[in-house]
C-alpha positions in Angstrom: 0.0 0.0 0.0 1.3 3.4 -0.9 2.1 5.4 2.3 0.1 8.5 2.7 -0.4 11.0 5.5 -3.8 11.8 6.9 -4.7 14.3 9.5 -7.4 13.9 12.1 -7.8 16.8 14.5 -9.6 16.7 17.8 -10.1 20.3 19.1 -10.4 19.4 22.8 -10.6 20.8 26.3 -7.5 19.1 27.6 -5.2 19.7 30.6 -2.3 21.1 28.5 -2.2 23.5 25.7 -1.3 21.2 22.8 -0.8 17.5 22.4 0.1 15.6 19.2 1.2 12.2 18.5 1.9 10.1 15.4 1.8 6.4 15.9 2.8 5.8 12.3 3.3 7.3 8.9 -0.2 6.7 7.7 -2.2 8.8 10.2 -1.4 11.5 12.6 -3.9 12.4 15.3 -3.6 15.8 16.8 -5.4 17.0 19.9 -5.6 20.8 20.2 -7.2 22.7 23.0 -9.5 25.7 22.8 -11.0 28.0 25.5 -14.1 26.9 27.4 -15.4 30.4 27.9 -13.9 33.8 28.2 -12.2 33.8 31.6 -13.0 37.5 32.1 -16.7 36.7 32.0 -16.5 33.5 34.0 -17.2 34.7 37.6 -14.9 33.6 40.5 -11.2 33.1 39.6 -9.2 30.7 41.7 -5.6 31.4 41.2 -3.6 28.2 41.7 -4.3 24.7 40.5 -3.2 21.7 42.4 -4.3 18.6 40.7 -5.6 15.6 42.6 -6.7 12.2 41.5 -8.3 9.2 43.0 -6.6 6.0 41.8 -9.1 3.2 42.5 -7.8 -0.2 43.8 -8.8 -3.7 42.8 -11.6 -5.2 44.8 -10.5 -8.7 44.1 -11.0 -10.8 47.3 -8.1 -12.6 48.8 -9.9 -15.8 49.6 -6.7 -17.5 50.9 -6.4 -15.0 53.7 -8.1 -15.5 57.0 -8.4 -11.8 57.5 -10.9 -10.1 55.1 -9.5 -6.5 55.1 -8.6 -5.2 51.7 -7.6 -2.0 50.0 -10.5 0.0 48.5 -8.9 3.2 47.3 -5.5 4.8 47.0 -5.5 8.7 47.0 -2.8 11.3 46.6 -3.5 14.9 47.6 -2.3 16.5 45.3 -1.8 13.9 42.5 0.5 16.0 40.2 3.9 16.8 41.7 7.0 18.6 40.7 10.0 16.4 41.6 11.6 17.3 44.9 9.5 20.5 45.1 5.9 19.6 45.9 4.9 17.3 48.7 1.8 15.2 48.8 -0.4 13.2 51.3 -1.2 9.6 50.6 -4.3 7.9 51.9 -5.3 4.3 51.6 -8.9 3.2 52.5 -9.6 -0.4 53.5 -12.5 -2.6 54.5 -12.3 -4.7 57.7 -11.2 -4.3 61.3 -8.1 -4.7 63.4 -5.5 -3.2 61.0 -2.9 -1.1 62.8 -0.6 -0.1 59.9 -0.3 -0.4 56.1 3.1 -0.9 54.6 3.7 -0.2 50.9 6.9 -1.9 49.5 8.8 -2.1 46.2 8.9 1.6 45.6 12.6 1.6 44.4 13.5 4.9 46.0 10.6 6.8 44.3 9.7 8.8 47.4 11.5 10.8 50.1 10.3 12.1 53.5 12.1 14.3 56.0 15.0 14.5 53.6 15.6 10.8 53.3 14.7 8.3 50.5 11.9 6.0 51.7 11.7 2.4 50.3 8.7 1.4 52.5 5.8 3.7 53.3 4.2 3.1 56.7 0.6 4.5 56.8 -1.3 5.0 60.1 -4.9 5.6 61.1 -4.2 7.3 64.5 -4.5 11.0 63.9 -0.7 11.4 63.1 1.1 11.8 59.8 -1.7 14.0 58.5 -4.4 11.5 59.3 -7.6 13.5 59.5 -9.9 11.2 61.5 -8.5 8.4 63.7 -9.9 4.9 63.4 -11.9 5.5 60.2 -10.1 2.9 58.1 -8.4 5.6 56.1 -4.6 5.3 56.6 -2.3 8.2 55.9 1.2 9.4 55.5 2.0 13.0 54.6 5.0 15.2 53.5 6.0 12.8 50.7 8.2 14.2 47.9 8.6 12.5 44.6 12.0 11.6 43.4 12.9 10.6 39.8 15.7 9.6 37.5 16.7 11.7 34.5 14.6 9.4 32.2 11.5 10.3 34.2 12.1 14.0 33.4 12.0 13.6 29.6 8.4 14.8 29.2 6.7 17.9 30.6 4.2 15.8 32.4 3.6 12.1 32.8 2.3 9.3 35.0 4.7 7.1 37.0 3.3 3.7 37.4 4.4 1.8 40.5 2.7 -1.4 39.3 4.8 -3.6 41.5 4.0 -1.9 44.7 2.9 -4.3 47.4 0.5 -3.5 50.2 0.9 -5.3 53.5 -1.8 -5.0 56.2 -0.3 -5.2 59.7 -2.8 -6.2 62.3 -2.9 -5.4 66.0 -2.0 -9.0 66.9 1.1 -8.7 64.8 -0.3 -10.7 61.8 0.9 -9.4 58.4 -1.1 -10.2 55.3 -0.3 -9.2 51.8 -3.3 -7.5 50.2 -4.2 -8.6 46.6 -4.1 -5.0 45.4 -1.0 -4.1 43.4 0.3 -0.7 42.4 -0.8 2.9 41.9 -0.1 5.9 39.7 1.1 9.3 40.5 1.6 12.3 38.2 4.9 14.0 37.6 5.4 17.3 35.9 8.3 19.7 35.1 9.0 22.5 37.5 8.7 24.8 34.5 5.2 23.7 33.6 2.8 26.5 34.3 -0.6 26.0 36.1 -3.7 27.2 34.5 -6.2 29.2 36.6 -9.3 27.6 37.9 -12.7 29.2 37.4 -16.1 28.5 38.8 -19.2 28.9 36.7 -21.6 31.3 38.2 -24.8 29.6 39.5 -23.2 26.1 39.3 -21.3 25.3 42.5 -20.5 21.8 41.3 -18.7 23.0 38.1 -15.1 24.2 38.0 -13.0 24.6 34.8 -9.7 25.7 33.4 -9.1 26.7 29.8 -8.7 23.0 28.9 -10.8 20.9 31.2 -14.1 20.9 33.0 -14.5 19.5 36.5 -17.7 18.2 38.0 -18.0 17.5 41.7 -20.2 14.5 42.3 -21.9 14.1 45.6 -24.6 11.5 46.5 -24.2 9.9 43.1 -25.1 13.0 41.1 -22.9 12.1 38.1 -22.5 8.3 38.3 -23.8 7.8 34.7 -22.4 9.3 31.5 -25.9 10.6 30.6 -25.9 12.6 33.9 -22.5 14.1 32.9 -23.5 14.9 29.3 -26.9 16.4 30.5 -25.0 18.8 32.8 -22.6 19.7 30.1 -25.3 20.5 27.5 -27.3 22.5 30.1 -24.5 25.0 30.2 -22.5 24.7 26.9 -23.4 24.7 23.2 -24.0 21.5 21.3 -20.8 21.8 19.2 -18.8 18.7 20.1 -18.4 15.4 18.4 -17.0 13.5 21.4 -17.1 14.0 25.1 -14.1 12.6 27.0 -15.2 11.8 30.5 -12.7 10.8 33.2 -14.8 9.2 35.9 -12.8 9.2 39.2 -15.6 7.7 41.3 -15.8 4.3 43.0 -13.6 1.2 42.7 -13.0 1.2 39.0 -10.1 -0.4 37.2 -7.9 1.5 34.8 -8.9 1.4 31.1 -11.7 2.9 29.2 -14.9 2.4 27.2 -16.7 3.9 24.3 -20.4 4.5 23.9 -21.5 5.2 20.4 -24.3 7.8 20.4 -25.0 8.4 16.8 -23.9 6.8 13.4 -24.5 8.2 10.0 -21.8 6.2 8.2 -22.8 3.3 6.0 -20.7 0.3 5.0 -19.0 -0.3 8.4 -21.4 -2.8 9.8 -23.3 -0.5 12.2 -26.8 0.6 11.5 -27.6 4.2 11.0 -29.2 5.6 14.1 -29.3 8.7 16.4 -29.6 8.5 20.1 -28.0 11.8 20.8 -31.1 13.3 22.4 -30.8 10.8 25.2 -27.5 12.5 26.1 -28.7 16.1 25.7 -27.3 16.7 22.2 -29.4 17.7 19.2 -27.8 15.4 16.6 -24.1 16.6 16.9 -22.6 14.2 19.5 -21.2 11.0 18.0 -19.8 9.2 21.1 -18.6 9.3 24.7 -15.2 8.1 25.7 -15.2 7.0 29.3 -11.6 7.1 30.7 -10.7 5.1 33.9 -9.2 7.0 35.4 -7.4 9.4 33.1 -6.5 10.0 29.4 -3.4 8.9 27.6 -2.8 8.8 23.9 -2.9 5.1 23.5 -6.2 4.8 25.3 -7.7 7.7 23.3 -6.5 6.0 20.0 -8.1 2.8 21.1 -11.5 4.2 22.2 -11.9 6.7 19.4 -11.4 3.8 16.9 -14.5 2.2 18.4 -16.5 4.9 16.7 -16.0 2.9 13.5 -14.7 -0.5 14.5 -15.4 -3.3 14.8 -19.0 -3.8 13.7 -18.4 -6.1 10.7 -20.9 -8.9 10.3 -20.0 -12.3 11.9 -20.3 -13.9 8.5 -17.2 -12.0 7.4 -15.3 -13.7 10.3 -13.1 -10.8 11.3 -14.8 -9.5 14.4 -14.0 -10.8 17.9 -15.6 -10.1 21.3 -16.0 -6.6 22.7 -16.1 -4.9 19.3 -12.4 -5.8 18.7 -10.8 -7.9 16.0 -11.0 -11.6 16.0 -7.6 -13.3 15.4 -6.5 -11.5 12.2 -3.2 -10.9 10.5 -2.2 -7.3 10.4 1.2 -5.6 11.1 -0.4 -3.0 13.5 -3.7 -2.0 15.1 -5.0 1.3 16.6 -6.4 -0.8 19.4 -2.8 -0.9 20.7 -1.7 -4.5 21.1 -2.4 -8.1 20.0 -4.7 -8.9 22.9 -7.4 -7.1 20.9 -7.1 -9.5 17.9 -4.5 -8.3 15.4 -1.3 -10.3 15.1 1.8 -9.7 12.9 1.6 -13.2 11.3 -0.5 -16.3 11.6 0.9 -19.7 10.6 0.1 -23.4 11.2 2.0 -25.1 14.0 0.8 -28.7 13.5 -2.5 -30.5 13.9 -5.2 -28.0 14.8 -2.8 -25.6 16.5 -1.7 -22.3 15.0 0.7 -19.7 16.3 0.2 -15.9 15.9 3.2 -13.6 16.3 2.5 -10.9 18.9 3.3 -7.3 18.2 6.2 -5.9 20.1 4.5 -3.7 22.7 7.6 -1.4 22.8 7.4 -0.7 19.1 5.1 2.3 18.4 4.8 1.4 14.7 2.7 -1.6 15.7 0.2 0.7 17.4 -0.7 2.6 14.3 -4.1 2.2 12.6 -3.8 -0.5 10.0 -5.1 -0.2 6.5 -8.4 -1.9 7.2 -9.0 0.4 10.2 -8.2 3.4 8.0 -10.7 2.3 5.5 -13.5 1.9 8.1 -12.5 5.4 9.4 -13.0 6.8 5.9 -9.4 7.7 5.3 -8.6 5.4 2.4 -10.4 3.6 -0.4 -11.2 -0.1 -0.1 -8.8 -0.9 -3.0 -6.0 0.5 -0.9 -6.4 -2.1 1.8 -4.0 -5.0 1.4 -6.1 -8.1 0.5 -6.8 -10.7 1.6 -7.1 -10.5 5.4 -6.0 -13.8 7.0 -7.9 -14.9 10.0 -8.4 -18.1 12.1 -11.6 -20.1 11.5 -13.6 -21.1 14.6 -10.9 -20.6 17.2 -11.6 -22.4 20.5 -10.8 -19.2 22.4 -10.3 -15.6 21.5 -7.2 -15.5 23.7 -4.1 -17.7 23.3 -4.2 -21.0 25.0 -0.6 -20.5 25.9 2.5 -18.5 24.8 5.8 -19.6 23.3 9.0 -17.7 22.5 12.0 -18.2 20.3 15.3 -16.5 19.9 16.2 -15.7 16.3 19.0 -13.5 15.1 19.4 -11.8 18.5 15.7 -11.1 18.7 13.0 -12.6 20.9 9.8 -13.5 19.1 6.6 -14.2 21.2 3.7 -16.2 19.9 0.2 -16.9 21.0 -0.9 -20.5 20.5 -4.5 -21.1 19.3 -6.6 -24.1 18.4 -8.8 -23.6 15.3 -10.3 -25.3 12.3 -8.0 -23.5 9.9 -7.0 -20.2 8.3 -9.4 -18.3 6.2 -8.6 -15.5 3.7 -11.2 -12.7 3.6 -11.0 -10.4 0.6 -11.9 -6.7 0.9 -14.4 -7.3 -1.9 -16.2 -9.8 0.4 -16.5 -7.1 3.1 -17.9 -4.7 0.5 -20.3 -7.3 -0.8 -21.7 -7.8 2.7 -21.8 -4.2 3.9 -21.6 -2.0 0.8 -18.9 0.6 0.3 -18.0 2.8 3.2 -20.0 5.9 2.7 -18.9 8.7 2.8 -15.6 7.8 1.3 -12.3 9.6 1.8 -13.2 12.6 -0.4 -16.2 13.5 1.8 -15.6 11.8 5.1 -15.2 13.9 8.3 -11.6 14.2 9.4 -11.8 17.1 11.9 -13.5 16.5 15.2 -14.1 18.5 18.4 -14.3 17.2 21.9 -14.6 18.3 25.5 -12.6 16.9 28.4 -14.7 16.4 31.6 -13.4 15.2 34.9 -15.9 13.8 37.4 -14.6 13.5 41.0 -15.9 13.2 44.5 -14.2 16.5 45.4 -13.4 19.8 43.6 -10.3 20.0 41.5 -8.7 22.3 44.1 -5.8 21.9 46.6 
């Protein structure tokens, strides 16, 4: 396929002034911010912005433990820190009784307190270390500073993922039990990164905003559903956005995201033409809502926005898997991000009814680009520009590999997912067109510029 460049723009209310990313040569997505309202006419001005975020914990029960206490939430106040400049307070809420302390290990020198690097954090629920209410099952440690290596400082702002952090519950009787919860995120930013001002919309005590993001304070379940959020949004703002990006920081939700398609006027992609925008407060403009758990990143946005057009192909074509992702297909890349969503670099027989599919290298950004079939469904290339046929497994016993195998070839590790299936089927692009018709509108008339709004829903205002 001849390499082309396509531009898709998302004018968005984001937390920084301008973001852009190019996952490959074929398509570049650009997210540009615009002003929410004129700050001079906005009402109350709050000068300094200290970001906070609630990072929810897993609620997976630890059935092997005699004690039933478990971590519910992990909070930093504030969440975004300048390295060795800003300090934060960490709280961990648990269920159960009899816990005296919580120890957090495997931090690899990521934090300091009282001028010394701390490898294990000890949180207490006794009114000390910044603990607000003793014996309320919210354990606290304050005055934490973030440390970082030079590699951490390569971007103006980023998340640091302490995915291997271990939480140990220390009981009053001396028993120590490792909680099933693992890890947390914290935000790091450059000391030169400027803070936007925070404004409050007059007449709306639960709505704060910067130039780039809207914050809704949810109390008593006021904004637990995306329809509640969009309804509030459209009660104040004009109906001029194609997507709403909603970061829901409420409740014990795992990281990730989801996409709710609201309206579709595109033919030939497998989705019926429909318009449910009125249910969300829009009068025919809104196309979808991206729900981000808990916060946006470019890979996640790429993945969820792709769900606007994929994958809705009919089961008879044999390319669609579960959750509106690909089945087990052969493609050198996918905008969904990695092979767990169905696209593998190659598929080949292994012997008997087993087949092996070469996983994309998760460290190689070129494998995260939108492939040609996705570009066609998005309306960016013609069907005859898609490399055909598309190879896929027929009747696999499982959408996920039964096991994994690796081999070392020419100083490179290759990892494969092993599947059982009836065979390999080749699906031509003409077959897709025969079933669904041509993608309409095509590249000449398809929409390529989109606007969006970024909304953060939290149980407290976005203030210090």
